[in-house]
N, C-alpha and C positions, 0 to 999 in steps of 0.2 A: 504494500500500500504506500503510495507516494503522497505525502502531505504537501498541500499548497502553501507557499509563503504567506504568513499573516502575522499580525502583532502577537496574537495569543500563542502561536507556535514558537516565536522567538523567546517568549517567556518560558515555554516548556523546555526549550533547548538549554537555556542558561540554568534552569532548575536541574536538568539532567546532568549537566557538567558539574554543578555544585555537589549533587548527590554522589557523583563518581569520586570526587575528591574526599568526601567524608566517609563513604562506605567502602570504597575500593582501596584508596591510598592512605586512609587513616588520618587525614588532615582534620584539624579542628576549626570551628568557625572563628575562634579568637586569633588564628594565625593566617587568615585569608584576606588578601587585598584585592578588591574587584577593580578591573580596569575596563572602561567603556569608551569607545571612540565613535564620534558622529552618531549614526543611527543606533549603534551599539550602546550608547548611553541610556537608551530606553530600557532594554532588558536589565542593564546593570543597576539602574536606580530602582527598578521594580523589585529586584531581588534584595537589594540593600535595604529597602524600606521595610522588609519583612524579617531581617536578621538583626536582632538587638545587640548581639555580641560580636559583630563583624569588626575586623581590625581597622580597615580603612578603605577609602574609595578614591579612584582617580578618574576624572572625566576629561577626555581629550576631544576638543572641538565639539562639545555636546550641543544638543538641540533642546530648547525649552519645551517644545511639542512639535508634532509634525505639521500642524496647520500654521503655527507661528513662523515656520521657515518661509512659507509662501506669502502669508498675510500678517500684518502687525495687529492681530486681534488682542483685545485686552481681557477677554473672558475665555474660559475653557468650555468648549461645546462637547456634547455627548459623542459626536461623530469624530472628534479629534483622536489622533493616535499618539502613543508615547507621551503621556501627560507628565513629563518630568517636572514641570513647574509646580505641580501639586504634590509630587512624591518626595522631592528633595528635602522638605522640612521634616519628613519622617525618619530620615537617616540619622542615626545616633552617633556614628563614628566620625573621625576626622575626614574631611573631604578636600581634595586638591583639584583645582580646575586649571586646565592648560588650554589656551585659545590664541590663535593668531589674529593680530589686529587688521590684517588685510584679507581675511577669509571672505571669498566671494561666493561661497556655497552656503555656509551657515554663519551669519553675521556674529561678530564678537560679542554683541549685546546679549546673545543667548547664554554664553558662558558667564558673563558678568551677572546676569539675573539669577542664574542658578547658584552662583557663589554667594550672592547677597542673601538668598533665602535659606542657605544651608545652616544647620544647627551648630556644627563644630567646624568653624572655618580654619583652613590652613592657608598660608600666604600663597595667593594664586600666581600663575605665570602668564603674562600677556606678552606673547612673542611679537615684537615689533616687526612688521613687514611679513609675518608668517601667513601662509595661505592654509587651505583646508587639509592638504595632503603632504605637506613638506616640513612640518614642525620638527621631525626627527633630525633634520639636517642642521638645525641650529644648535651650537654648543651649549647654550643655556638650558635647552630642553633636558638633556641627559643629566646635566649638573643639578638642576632643580629637582628632578625626579629622584636622583640618588640622595639628595639632602632630605627629601620627604621620607623615603623608605628608611633611611638611617634614624630619623627622629622617631618613626613608628616603632622600630626595633628596640629603641631605648625606653620606650614607654611601656607600662604594664598593660596586659590585655584588659579590655573593657569588661567590667563586672556589673552585677545588678545594682542599679542606682535609683534614687528617688526621682519622681517626675520633674523636679526642678533642675536636676543635674543636666548639663549640656555636653558631657563627654569626660574622657579621662582627666584626672585632676592634675597630673604632672607630666603631660606630654611636652617634650622639649622641642618646640618647633620654631621659636623665635617670632611667631606671629602675634602681633599686638591684639588682634581680635580674639584669639583663643585665650590669651592671658586675661583679657577683660572678662571673657565668659567665665573663666575659672574663679576670678575674684568675686564677681557678682554672685556666683553659686555659693561661695564660702560665706558671704555676708548673709545670704538667705538662710543657710543652715544654722549659723550662729544665732540669727534672730529667732528661728524656730525653737532651738534648744533653750534659749533664755526664756522664751514664752512658756515652754513646758515647765521650767523650774518655778516660774512665778505662779503658774497655775496650781502647783502642788504646795507652795509655801505661803501664799497670800491668804491669810485667815479672814480677811474682810470679805472675800468673795464667797458666795454660797452656791452650791450646786443647784441646777434648775429642776432636778428630779422632784416629783411630787412626794416621794418617800421622805425627803428631808425637810418638808415644809414646816414640820412641827418645831424644827430648830430655830426658825426665824424669830419666834417669840422670846427665845432665850438670849438672843444677841441684841446688841445695842441698836436702837433705832437711828443712831447717828451714822450708821454704816449700812445703808440700804443695798440690797443686792441688785446688781446691774447685769443685764445680759451681755455676754461677750460675743463678739463676732468670731466666726470660725476662722482659725488660723490657716487651715488647709482647705481651701475650697476646691471641690472636685472639678476637674476640667469637663467642659461640656463635650459630650460625645461628638466625635468628628464624623460628619456625613461622608459616606463612601464616595470616593472620586470616580469609582468605576461602577456606578449603579446601573449603567447601561452596558456593562461588560458583555452581556450576551449578544448584543447587537454588533459589538466590535469584532466578533469572530468572522464576520463576513467581509471585513475590511481587508483589502489586499495591500501589500507593501508596494511602495513606489520605488523605482530606481532612483538613485541619488541625483541623477541628472534632472529629475523633475523638481528638485528643490531650487534649482537655479531660476531666477526671475528672467524671463525672456522679454525682449523689447521689440516692438514692431517698427520697421523702418518707414519713414515717410517717403512717398513718391514725389 
């Protein structure tokens, strides 16, 4: 049986490759770095968004979505393919974006958008004058990629973390954005711990349970009980970005040449 090329089948392909690494070669999720180039950034981000302990991701000349390559739309439509712009915020590991500033197939703005929306940012590489298929020829490409892999190797694997955490706490990347993310996370954690301690030691506050209402008469009226706002508000459930996924199965992949914007000549 020969399967036709489609978005869903590329997701199945990368899933099969990942399972082969895990089940056949004994690799662990914490030691895998996903690398996606151009259209390949679609399956890469789809898998990365579903792996909470992935080590890192590299996006090489990525697309924000298939439709956005041809038209500068501002919203994601159900018939769009490879909705990377909606999936990149779900990636919990460090993400490196490499894109050429002179890319005439997928504009550099796609890479910049994905980097800005990523949760754990690593210093991106914007190759000056680089096109869509020649970034490997620039010396800074391999130099920056090697620097990234070295930084990942020195950092501990990503472990289970609270929802507020934005990535590994001591990744040595030199990226100011990642340092800022780690500092803000530390501040939030300290604030939470101090709030918990105050909750257990502050005798002036009373529990809101009806069982302890009898104690109110024993305490001073000078210290009325006040309701406290919840410290940890649960995040609103995220609507599925692929609610029309069944319809996407019939979408055929386009050749990369169709991403190029054609111009009509005037007679």
